[in-house]
N, C-alpha and C positions, 0 to 999 in steps of 0.2 A: 505496500499499498507506500503509495508514494501521492495521498492527496490528487490525484484523477487517474482516471479512467477507469474500467473497473474488470472486477476479479473471474474468472472462470466461476461455474455456478454450476461443479460438477462434487459427486460424491463420493467415498470411498468406501471398502467396508474395511477394519481393524487391520490392521497392517502388522504383517503376519512374523515378521519377522522381530517382532518387539519396539523398543524403543527405535532414533535410528540416535547417533553418535555424535551430532552437528546443533543438535540446539543449542546458543547463546545467553536466549533469555527464555523463560517460563515465567505466564504472569497468570495471574492471582484468578480466577473466576470472578466470570462481573456479576453487577449487581442486580439482583430481583427482580423480577415488573412484573408485564403480564409475559417473560418467557421463561426456559425454562433457567434454573439454576444449575450451581455446580460445573462450570467449565476451565477449559485451562487452556491456551494457548501458547500455543511453543511457538517459538521462531528462530529463524537461525541465519547466518551472515549472508546465507544464499539469496536472501529475498523471499524462502521459501518460509510453510509454516501449517499449521493444523490446531485448528477448534476440537479440543477432545473431553465428552459427555462422562462424567464418573455418577453413575447411578448410587441409587441408595444400596442398594447392592455391595457395592462400592467394584462392579466391572467396567471396567472402561469400551469409552467407543469412537471412534475417529468419524464427528461429525459433519465436518469438513475439512476439505485437503486445497491447502493453497499454495501452489506449482512456482518454484524458481519464476522467482521476477513480480512475484503476486504483488511484496510486500519492495521498498527502499534494503541495501544492506546494509547504510552506516550505523541504523538504528542500534545506541547504546542502553539503554534504560525504555523500559513500559512498568506504565502504571495504571489499573484501574482503576476509573471516576464511576460516583451513582447514574442509573441513567441506562445503563449497558451500554457505558460511554469507556475509552480506552485511550490514554497519551501516547506518542511514541518522542523519545527526545533523540537528537544527534551531537554528542558532541565535538563533532569533527568540524561541523560548522554552526554549533548555535542555531537549530533549526527544530523544528517541531511539527506533530498531528496530533490533531483531535481525532479519532472518528467510535462508529458505533456499529458494536455485536449484534446483530437485529436477531429475531427469534428463530429464523433460519438458519442459522448460523454466517452468514453472509457479512460484508463491511459493506458501509451505510456511511450517511449523514457526516462526512469529512471538511474538516480545517483544517489547512496549513495556516503555518505561523512560517514567515520564509530565515534562512539564513539571516545570522545577528541577532532574529527576537532572543535568545537564550544566550547568558556568556556559555565557554566551551570548556568550563574547566568543571562542572559537574557530572562526581562520578558515582553518585546514590541519589537516585529518583523513589520517593513514597507519597504513597494519597494517603492523608490527616480526612477526617470526619470535616463532614459541612463542605465537601469536596473542593479541602484544601490541594495542596503540593509543598511538601515538603523535598529542596534545593540543597544536600551538602556536596563539599568540591571536601577531599582528601587531603589533596595540596598545602591549605590553610585554614583547613578548620571551620573556616565560614561558610554562610549558608541564608537562605533564603525562606518565604513562604508564599506564598501567592492565592489564589483562589481561580478558580475556576465556576463563571456562571452557565446555565440553563442553554444560554448562545456560545458557547465555548470562548467565550471574550473573558482574559485575563485582565484579574484588576486585586487590588488592594492585595500590596506586594508590600512584606515586610522584610528589610534589610538583615541579616542577622551578622553581625562583622565576624572578621577572618578573628579566630583564637579564642570563639565563643566557643569549639567541639575539638575534643582530643582528634587529631591525624593519623589517625590510625583504622579510621571503620572499614571493612571493603563491609560490609553488607548494613540494610537502615532498613527496617523495617515499621509502618502503621501497627497497628493493634489495635485495637476499641476504644473509646475512651476520650479522642485523644493524646494515645497514646504512641511510641514512639520508641523503637528497638537495638542497640546501635551490637553491633560484633563485628568485633577485632580476632585477626589468625593466634593473639597468643591467648585463648581462648577467655579473653574475657568477655564483658558489657557492661550493656546499662539501661535499665529502660526509664523515658522523661517523660512530660505530657508537655502540650501545647495548647493552650488556653485559648478562648472566642477570640482575645487579643494579641494571638501567636505571639503568647510570653512562654519562653520556656522555662522550666523550669522540673531542674532535676528529680527523679527518682530513684529505687533501690540499684547498685550497684553490686557487680557481677565480677570480683575479682579473677583475674588471671589463674587460665585450668580449669576454671566453673563449666568450660565447653569443652569439646575437642578441638580440636587443631587445624582440623580439614575442611571443615563446609566451607564451600563456594558459593551458595543461594541460602537464604533463608527467605518463606514467605511465610505469613499470613493466611491462616485459612480462607476465614471468611473477612472480606473486605469492607473496607468502612461504607458505611448501611445511607440510604439515603437521609438528606439534615432536613428534623423537621423542629428545630429551634423554636425556643421560649423565650420570651421576657418576664423575668420574673422581677414584680416590684412590690417594693416594703415601704408602708405609708403606717404614718399615725396619725392620729385622730387630734387635736389642741388640747381636748381636754385627759390626756390619757396620765398618769397622777406615780407611773412608774419603768422603769425602764424594760427594752426588748427582753424577751424568757429565751433567748438565745445570740450569740454572735454576729452580724451578716456571715462569716466566716460558713456556718452551719447551715446556709441560704444556700452558698458556691456549694460546698460539698452534696445539700440535698439534690439541688437540679442540673449539676453542671458535671463537665467533666473532671474537675476538680474533685466530686470523692466519686469515682467509679470502683466501683469494688466493695462496694462500702456499702450494697444491698441502695442505693438510692435511685430517681426517678430515671437517671439515662440508664444503668445495668436493668431496671423494670417498663421500659415500652422498648430495649434490645431483646430481651429474650423471649417479653408478651406479644412481638412481634416478626417473631425470627428474625431478628435481624436487617428488618426495612427499616426500622428509624433509629435515627441515631439523633441522640439528644445533645451528647457532649458540647453546645457549641450555647446552647439558651447560655445566658445574658443577667445578672442580679442589678436592680437597680436596685438606686436607695439608703438610707431608708428618707424617706421624704414626710417632712410636713406638711399636713396639709391641714385649710381652716375648717375643716368640720369640726363640729364634736360628734361621738359617739353618739348621741340622744338624735342625731340629724340622721342616720342608717335607718332607713326605713324598708329595705328590701323582705323580702319571705319568699317563696312557694309561689305564694300570693299576690305576692306586685312584683313578679317583676324586674317592674321598672322600675322599681327604690333597687335592683340589684345593680340593673345596667348605670345607675347613676355612681353606685358605689365606683366599679371598672370607669367609669367613668373622668373621677375624681382622682384615681391612682394617675392614669394618662396624662391630664391635666398638669399634674405636680412633676413628670420625668418629661413633658415637652416644657414646661420650668425650669429644669435641668435643663434642657438641649437638648436632650436626648428622644430621637425620633423613631415612636414604636409601630409606626406601619406596615415596614415588612414583616412582621408579627401576626398580623389579621389577629385572629382571635387565639392566636395559643399567646395571650397574657394572663399570666398568671400572678393574681395580687393578695399578697400576705398583709395581714390586718392587726396594728396591735394601739390598744384591745384588741383581743379576736370579739368580731361581730357574729359570721356566719360562714357556711358552707356549700360551698354548688357547684356546679360547671354544668356550660351548657354550650352549644353549635351555634357559632357567630356569636357567642358573646367573651367567653372569659374561663377564668376562676378565679375561688375567692377559699381562703382558708385563713387560721390564724391559731393562737396558741390555748386554743379553746381546752379545755377537761368532759370527759363522760363524763360519765358515774364508777366507771371502776381506771378513772384515771388516765385514759388512755388522750393521748393529746392529735386531734386535729390535724398538726403533720403533718403523722404518720404517712408513709407511703401507701399502708393499707387505705388512708382513708384520701388522699391525696391522687392516687391515684385510677381512684376511681371517680372524681371530679375530672380528669386529665382526659380519664375515657370519655367523659361525657363532650368536651371539647372536640376528638374525633369520631362524635355520631354513634357512642355506644352508647347502649338505654340501657335499665336496670334486668339482669337479669331472672331466670324469673323458675318456679316449679313447680307444676302441675296446675299452672295459671296464674299463679300468685306471684306476685315481684320481691326480690328481697327474698327467696327461701332457700337456693343456692349457695349454699355454705362453702361450698368449692369454687366459689369464683368471687373476684375483687368485686365486679359488679354489681354484686348482691352482698355487700359491704352495708352493716346496720347492726348495732346491737355490737355481739361480741361472739361472730361465725372464727373459723376457723385463722385469724389472725394470730400471727407468730413473734412472740420477741423480738427485736428487732438483734442480730447477735453484734454491732458495728455503738449502735447507741444504746446504753443499758443502763440509762437514770429512772429510779426508781420511784414513785410518790410518796407519798408521807405512809400510805398503808404496807408499803413493798410492792406495789402493782407496777409493772414496766410500765413506763410513759411512755416509748415507742411501741410502734408493731408495723410488720410486714404482712403483705398476701393475704390470701391464698391469690392463687396464679388467674390465669385467665381463659378461658374454657376453648378449645377450640373450633365448635358451631361460635363468637363471637370473634376469634382470631381469620374466619373468612370474611363473616360482615363484614371487617375490614378490610379485606384482602392479603390478609397479614397470615394465612396459613404457608407451611412452603407448603402448594399444593404434591411438589415433586417426593416428598419425602412421606405423601398419602396413598393405603391401597386402596383401590377401590373395585366394588366388586362390580361384575361381569353381575347380566340380566337373571343370569341363573346359577348359581352356585351350591356345589354337596358337600358339605362340613368342608369344607375349606380348611385351612387351618392359616390363622395370622401370628405372629408378632408383633409385638409393640416395643417400643420401648419409651420413655417418659417423655410427654407430648414436650416440654420446654427443655432437653434433653441433646439438642443441636449436635454434641461434641461425640456421640451415640452412634453408629452407622445402623442402620435398620429405619424400620416403617414408626412417626411417630405420632399417627391417628389411621382409623381407618373408617372409609364411608360406604355402605349401606345405603344404601336409595339413600336416606330425607338426613340419614341416621349418621354422627357423630360419636365412634367412638375414642376413648383414649385414657391410656395406664399414665396414674398419676402415686410417685412416689412421699415420702413423707420425709422431703428436705428442700432446701433453701426456701421459693418463696410458700412451698407449700408445706411446710414443717410443721405444721399446726391439726394436717391435716388428721381422722382415727386410728388412718391407717391404708396402707396402698392399699389401691383401689381401681377399679375401670369404669370411667364415667357414658354416659350418655347423653344426647345434646339432638337436639331440632334447633333450626332458626325459620321464624315466621315471625313476619312484619316487625324485625329489626331486633329479636329478640331472643334469645336463647331461651329453649325449656329445657331444665331436665329433666328424664325420663325412669321411672326406675323402670326394678327386675319383675319379673313375676313374683316374687315375694317379697314383694316391695322394701327394699333395699335400694336407697338411694345411689350407695353406693356399693357395686359388684363385685364379690370376692367368689374364691376359686369357686366353683361350684353354679353359680347365681345366672340366670337364665334372660336374658331379654326375648319377646317373640310379643310379632306384629302377624294374626293371620289364627286359621285354623291348621297346626301337622298332619292332622287325621287327615282332613280332608284332601283329596289328587286335583283338585283346582283353587282359584282363588291366588290372591298376592298373598307372600309370606317371607318374612326375613324372621328367623331364627341367630340368635349370639351366644353364643353359651362362652364364658370363662376357663379355660379349661383348668390354670393353673397361674399360680404369680410368684412369680419369685425377687423380693426385695433384692435380694443378694445381689444377680443381674441383671438384677433392673430390666426382667423382660416378663410381662403377659402373651401369652396364650392364646390366643382365641378362636372356636368353630364357627366358623361362619354358613350358614344355608339360607336362599334366598332365590327366588319361584315371581315370576312375571305376573 
């Protein structure tokens, strides 16, 4: 691909001799959108390439072979961007190209950056969250962070001067949440973070000998997700008599890449969207004083205009401070002090504060904030038996004290010894599919007719495990959940069944009434004794928490 002409549109079966020996770059699979995921681009200096897919059972297949000359031969760095795009860089001339990798594995939407558009000393390039790219120069230890917008224009350039980085890094790769891993042949490494302002912050240092010394390529297996940044606005009413409960740093950790790995909202939406959403470039604004008193707030579910007023006050406070929140659209989350309300809505935004329920839990907990931010993404409350707030295994049903686990990082207790901060549970597969977040390449789809088909499931949110994460049988979603991470508080490992109607998921019970299906439980629709008529019968054959596998038997009759 050289910025012009068309690529041959031919497919080829799997290379019988295994892998070729002349690939010089191997690119991560491009982002999931409407296209299939888990693809790898192999590139050789002869200008040839292959787009290869890896199925859920780790079967490899050549999807499109690009013969010698299909690409230019001078690309020295290749990195994936969101939206199925790929960035190519040529060190010898400082030129580049952004192209898209289409659903049929062809190349399209080419934008050329001519010679001299980039410096010629970049030795490593990696995509960061928020459609940003980090350029690193080994010779000088300098760098640049820029962003690539939806039109493929380069903007927002931040220069990192010579000496800012060590000069022995030979591999640089992005991790989730605005973090970057650096590797040197001495076997040492560093993980640093790049925040929304493109500032570099050092993280863990791995001394020489921590890694083997012969690694030539290091790649992150899940490339950065689609940026979905939020503006988090902290406001204080004029009649506040106490300082806020938590310092501003806590809110940066809760909502931005600064708190990745601490069970924050970046972690939450990354996992609940199967890597589709990356909130790490969200920003925190404030604290801003506002002229209104707490008594001026009149919003409630019965008075949506009052809720809109509150968010308008926060937007105005940010505007008075010189901040433009218009790029965030309705992805504005307001934190009030003193606390006033807890809500979220499409086209509106969300609000919370450090309010406490009758068991001491803060309304700032990810367990509650996750639901309100979910509403902004158009998620409705989950149901069981057609009644809202009755699915204890889903974050969109959180009310009272369902299966919300104590936060493993923020472990503060109230005066009665109750956890102030709680997380989870996770988002169910039907809700994920309703937002196009469910990775459909990891979903087993039943045929029109199945007879005692055995299907293995892995936990719904464990994308790092090989295998299916969900089974779809007609309108029904079957998922496996275990007592870990966001689901640490659920009673036991189980299989859940949902359907999705009217933008709401509904939890469906087993024939014995169990909402959470256990070994031996059966889900049934139709009459198995009849030779005709629609039938769906799914039985849980086994649940093995140790291997994190649930085994189902599926029978379906049209």
